N, C-alpha and C positions, 0 to 999 in steps of 0.2 A: 589620497584625498582626504577633504574637509567634512569633521562629523559634530555636532551639536555631544554637548559635554553629556546629555540625558538621551537614554537608548530611543526610537520610536514611537510612537504612540502603535497599541494594536490595530487600533483603526484603519491603520497604513496597509495592513493587511489585507481588507477589506475594501481591497482598493478604488470597482466600482463606484458604492455606494458615499464616498472620501469625496471623490476625483470628479463626479457630474458636478458637484458644489462650485463649481467655479468664483474668484474673488475677484470685486470691480471696484475702481476705490481710485480719486484722482489721487497723484502720485503723494507719498509725503516728505514738509518742506525738507529740500538739502536730498535727497537721495536719487535723485535724475538731473544732473548738470548738463543740458542743453550751449553745445557752441557753432553756430552757424552762420557767422563773419569770416568772409574767404582772404579778404588777407590775413587772419587768424591764421584760422588752419593751413595758409602759405607757410608760416614755419614751420610746420611740419617736412617740410618735402623738399629736398634736396633733389635737382637737376642734372643727369651725369651722362648721357650717353656715352657708354661705354664698350667694345665688342667684350662681351667672353672669351677667352679661352677655352675650350672644352677638353681638358684632357681624354685622349683617342688611345690610349696603352690600353685598353679594356674590349677595343675590336678583336674580334677571331676571325672575323668575316667579310668580304668585300663589298661593303654596305659605300664606304666609298667613290663617289663616279666623281671621274675627271680631275680628281686632287679638292673635288669640295664633299662635307656627310650632308646628312638627310637634313637636318636641322640648324641653323646660326641663332643666336642669341648676342642683344642688345640690351643693358641696366640702362634701365630709361631716367628710372628715377629713384629716391631712399627717405623711405616715409618712416620717420620718428614714433617710437608707440607713441601709445597716450598716459598719463601720470597721472595720480590724485594726493594732493601732500605729501608727492617726493616721493612714490613706489610707483614704479616701472609695469608697465602691465605686457602682455605675450599676447601674440597670434594666435588664434584658437582655433579658426573656420574662416572660410572666402567662398564666396557665392555672387556667381558672375549670372547676368541678364540682364539682354540687349546692351544698352551704353551706361552701363552703371556695375559699377563692384561694391557688393556691400563685407565690411569686416568684422569681425570679433573679437575680441579680447579679454582675459581673466587675470585674475593674481596667483602663483604661484605663494600654494600655504596660506596663511592665514596675513592682511583678512580678506571678506570675500571686496572684490571693487572687481568689475568689468568695464566694459566701452563697445561702442559700434562707429564701424567711421561707413559713409559712403561715397565713392571717388567716380566722379564722370570719366569714364573710357573712350567717349566716341573718336577726340583727337587723340590719333597712336602714339606723338612723340610729344602731346602734352596734359597727363592726363593729373587730373584736378580735385583734392580731395574737396570735400562743400558742405559734407554735413558730421557733426559729430557730435555726440551720447555719451556721457559715464552713470556710471552706477557703485554708489555710494553704500551696496549694502549688498549687492549679487555681483557674482561671477555669471562671464557670456561664455558657452562653450560651443552655439552652434547658431545656427542662421539660416532662414530660408525665403526667399519675398512670395507675396500673388497680390492684387491685385491695390497696391495701397499700404500697404501691409507686410511690418516687418514681424516673423514668427521666430522668438528668441528662445533658446534652450538655458535653461541658467541651473545656476544652486545661491542660493539667498540663505540672508538668514533673517531675515523675517518672521515673525513671531502667530502672523495669523494663519500661517500653510501648517497642513500636518508633515512634514517632512522640508526639507532641505531643496527639493528637487519641483523646476516651476517651470512655467511656458509664459511667455510675456508677450503679448501684442501690442506694437509700437503703431501708429496711423502715419504715415507719410504724405505733407500736405508738400505742394511744389518741390519734390525733389530733395525737401529738406525733413530731417529727423520733429518731434513735435513730440510731449509729453504727455500727449494721448493714450493710456496705455489698457490695459486690461490684462490679468495672471488666470492662470491655472496650475491649479494643483495637480500636482503628475507623483507618482511612488518613489520611492528609493533618496539614497544622498544627493543625487546629481542629474540634470537632464542632461544629456551628454548631444545629443543631435535633432534634428524636425525636418521634415514635408511635405510641402504641401502636396495630395494629387488633384485630380479635379473635383472631388467631393471631398476630402479628407485629412486631418494632418496625422500623420504618423510623428509621434514624439519614442525617443528611447530614453530610457535610466536606466543608471547603474551605480553602485555594482554589485552591492548585496538586495537585495532583494529586487535585482531590473526586471522594467517592463518595456515592453511597449501598447504606448497608448494611443488609440483612437479616437481622434475629437470628428465629427462630424463640423463642417464649417457656416451650414449657413443657421445651424441654432447653437453651434460652442456645447453641443451635447456627447458626452461620451458613447461611442459603440463596442468598440471593445477591449478591453486589456488585455495582455497574454504577457506571465511571468515568460520573461529569455531574461536569464542573470546574465549580469555583466553588460548589459544590453550598449552598443557602444556608436554605431553610424547607423542612417540608416538615407535610401536614392531611391529616384523612381524614375523611367525615362519614357513614361505617359501608356506607358501597359501593363510594367510591369514590378515593383515595387523591393526591394529588399533591406535587408537589416544586418550586420553584422556583428556579431557576438561576441566574447572572450570565457581566459579562462576555463576551458578550451577553446578554441575557435569555432564557429558555428556561424554559417550563413539561414539566417528563416526568410519563407518569400510570404508574399500576402498578396491577395486580389485586388487589383488596384479600385475597383468601383465597389467589391460592399465590404474591402475589408478585413473579409477573414486571412486566419493563417491557412497555404501551401504546403508547404513543405520546410521542413528542419534537418539539414544536413549536417555535418559534424567534418571540421578540417583541422591540421595541423595549424600551431602558432597562437598567436594573441595569447603569450602561458603568465605573460606577466601582469603582475595587478595591477589596478590604477595605472594602467596604459591606453594610448590613444590609439585607434584604427579607424578607417577609412575603407570605405565604399563607393562604386561610383556603377551605374548599369549603363550598358551599348548594346542595344534589344537584345542578344540572344549573350551576353555574355556583363557578368559582373568583372569590375578590378577593385582589387582587395590589398589594402596593406593593412599587415598582420604582426605586425611590433619580430617577434623574433621569425617567424615563420615567413620572410618579407615579402616579396609580392605575389600576390595570383592571380592568377584568369579561372573562371569559377564558371561552369555553364549551369546559367538558368535553369537549363527542364531540368541534363537531371543531378544536380551536384558535385558533377566529375572538375578536377585539378588541371587544364587544357595547357598550362605553361604555369612554371613558378619562376622566382630571380629569390635568394636567399639573399638574406644579408650580406653587406661586403665586411670583408676581415681585412681592416686596416692596421698596420703597424704603428703600436704605441697606445693605438685604442682601446680601452674594452669592450669587446661585445657587447656591456650593456647598451651603453651609449652611440650604437651604428644599425640600433635595430630599425625598421622601417616604417614608421610614423603616417605616412600620408602618400599617398598614387595618386595619380592622373594625367589624361588622354581627352582629345577632342579627334584626335584623326588617327595617326599610323604612328607618333611617337611617342611613347609612352616614359610620364617625371617621373622620381620616385628620393622621396626626402627620408636621409636615414641618418638622422640626429645629429653628429658632430662628423660625419663622416662626409654632409654633404649633400648634393642633388645630385642621384647617376640617372642616367636616361639610355631607353631600350627606342628600337625600332622596327618595327614591319612594312613587310610589302603590302602587306592587307589591310585593311580598314578595320579597327575595333567594331566599329556598327555594323560589319555586315549582316547580312541574315542568317550567318550558319555559326556552329560552336570552332570554328577552325580559327585559328593562328598562325600566317605564313613564316615561317622562318623569323622570328620573335630573337635580337640579337641588341648586344649590345654599342651602343655610341662609345661613351665614355661617361664623365665624371670635370663636376666644379663645386665648387666653392665660393662661399663671397667672405670679404676680409674677415669683415666683425656678427659674422652669425655663428654663435656659440651653438645653436643646435638648431637642426629645418627642422620646425615643425608640424608646418602646414605646404602644402603647396595647390595649384588648384593652373589650368592649363586654360584659353580660350579664344579660340579663332588667334587674330595676333599678341597675345600677351600670356606670360607665365606671371603670375603672383607667387611669392618666396617669403614665410614669415617663419624668421629664427629667434629664438632666445626673445634678449636683451636688444637683439643685431635689430631690431624692428624688420618691417615691411619694403623687399623688394619688387618693385614694377619691372620686367625683361619684357621688348619686344620679342615676339620670335618668328623668326620667318623660314616657313617646311618645303622642301623639294618633292613634289605632284609628281606622283610616277603616271599618274592616269595620260 
């Protein structure tokens, strides 16, 4: 976790007063670098069309039917990560909506550097990188999109803010990123994730003096700000809002319309400082990646753990590098990124977005690794695509075919 040499001002603790003053300014010379030339962007993309072999030795049940597994994967494209002055960035978050995929990047350690890519994914066999922007003064740790604006969870070295944690609002025009931006100050060392509901922007920040900040979208004013130590991720499905936090693990739920806190549930895991955790909501269930706590499926109604998949134990790999960094599902198949151990896959005959808190016979399918992925940091599945991001290995885009039991 990056920290400034001086301690945060006491004013950061009086957060409602501080963050209600957002800072709007034209970008400083050189802090934002835009690239919207398709021929230049295409040089970062290599099209592959390679079937991925899934190691099924983890299977313990009878999932395979007629010699076929419930899911098959084809590696469509590999995307080189962006770099700034020769310093290579790593992907941190992936957000998919309609026919677009948005990917954020940061820099491990110093200095503060970040980026955002936009992909057009309407052609399943030919995803196109169509816009990119670099930040020379900020990490980008998470992102979301609504109504022609990207909202970026960031950590910055810009001196005009009370703390390094900020949210930047970026205008999208004609499917391209622009330098029309607005920045909001939030407390702590880094904004870790951001999510839009119907009326509000939810921002998590941490680790020390972590908070969940709720901003009203129509006037950019702070509605609430709750102390949530080590707040790491936030998600919504249009009815519920939930936050995952760490050291130790917690799931905190909020009212979708008002933004008020509802429940605070204690969980196991996420005990490693300055680590990544993710959360997805699928109706009554939340899917959480909790580092050393593995993947946990939690009922939103009472905080009970429905299912838990521990991080893998791999010969010749220390357990510290096989923790669960992210987990994602959009139907019956669950993908878990387990650091240097790669991607692990589980399957249920029930859908994760069923109307109850049950998961029917969740079983492991198998696992796979991609050759140049040093450590898998982020994974996101949506309909026909699986996006996998890992270290300096860049971004991988896979086509998903899932067997339908209905």
